[in-house]
C-alpha positions as CSV (number, residue, x, y, z in Angstrom):
1,X,90.5,67.5,109.1
2,X,88.9,70.9,110.0
3,X,86.6,72.6,107.6
4,X,88.1,75.0,105.1
5,X,88.2,78.5,106.7
6,X,86.5,80.3,103.8
7,X,85.4,83.3,105.9
8,X,88.9,83.8,107.2
9,X,90.4,83.7,103.7
10,X,87.8,86.3,102.5
11,X,88.7,88.5,105.5
12,X,92.4,88.3,104.7
13,X,91.7,88.9,101.0
14,X,90.0,92.1,101.8
15,X,92.9,93.1,104.1
16,X,95.5,92.5,101.4
17,X,93.4,94.6,98.9
18,X,93.3,97.4,101.4
19,X,97.0,97.2,102.0
20,X,97.5,97.5,98.2
21,X,95.1,100.5,98.0
22,X,96.9,102.5,100.7
23,X,100.4,101.6,99.3
24,X,101.6,99.2,102.0
25,X,102.0,96.4,99.6
26,X,102.5,96.3,95.8
27,X,99.9,94.8,93.5
28,X,100.9,91.5,91.9
29,X,102.5,89.9,95.0
30,X,102.6,86.2,95.4
31,X,100.6,85.2,98.4
32,X,100.8,81.9,100.3
33,X,98.3,80.8,103.0
34,X,99.3,78.8,106.0
35,X,96.5,77.2,108.0
36,X,96.6,76.5,111.7
37,X,94.9,73.7,113.5
38,X,92.5,76.1,115.2
39,X,91.1,77.4,111.9
40,X,93.2,80.6,111.6
41,X,95.1,81.6,108.5
42,X,98.5,83.3,108.2
43,X,99.1,84.8,104.8
44,X,102.6,85.8,103.6
45,X,103.1,87.9,100.4
46,X,106.2,88.5,98.5
47,X,106.1,91.4,96.1
48,X,108.0,91.6,92.8
49,X,110.5,93.9,94.5
50,X,111.2,91.4,97.2
51,X,109.0,93.2,99.8
52,X,107.5,90.7,102.3
53,X,104.2,91.3,104.2
54,X,102.5,88.9,106.6
């Protein structure tokens, strides 16, 4: 099993916060993280309004 991609999660966390700050995504979205075998992370968020961001 590959090591947990902590740095990648932190990078994505900052990107989501920036998207919220500039109004691209609403705050309070439910975010799910999908890990790839090469250590990358895909995050998908669904906002309360049904808005989806990936």
